[in-house]
N, C-alpha and C positions, 0 to 999 in steps of 0.2 A: 296424255295422248295415248290413244289405243292404236297400236300398230300391229301389222301382220307381216311375216317374212315369207318370201318365196325362196325355196331351197332346191338344190339339185338332189340327185339320188344319194349323195354322200353327206347331206346335211349342210353343205356350204351355202351361205346366204347369197342369193343372186339379186334380189330386189326387195322392195318394201312396199306395203300397201298401207295407206293412212287415210283417214277421213278427209274429204274434200275441203271442209272448213279449216282443218289444220294445215293442209297443203297451201291454201290461199293465204293463210296467216303467215306461213313460212316464206312464201314468195313476196308478200308485202314487206316483211322484215328484210329480206335480201335486197329488194329494190331500194329501201330506205338506206341500208348500209352502203350500197353502191353510190347513191346520191351523196352521202357524207364523204365517201372517199374521193369522189370527183370534186366536191367543194374544197376539201383539204388540199388536193393537188392544184386546184386553181389558185388558191390563196398563196401557195408556195411559189407559183410562177411569177414571171415578170408581168406587171400590170401597167398598162398605158391607158391613160384617159384622154379622150378628145371631146370637143364640143359636139353636141347632138347634130347640129347642122352639117358639120364636117363629116360626121359618120354617115349621114344620109347621102351626102354628095359622093362619098366613096362607094357606098352600096349601089347607087345609081350608075356610077362609072363602071363598076364591075358588071352590072347588068347590060351595059352597052347603050344606055339611054342618055339623051342629051340633058345637060344640067341647066337649071334656070339661072 
């Protein structure tokens, strides 16, 4: 990866410039990592399973619509 640094008058690094292709790749990797973390957190949590019809009824109830 070819990077460039932006520095102040004292040589302290303030920012970095990198090719857009590398930036996009890095952002994709970060997004994938976040998805993995969310998946792991969901797996650790309490899981409750209900019938699909019951789930739809609950969704419609929360929306304030009449149930069939």
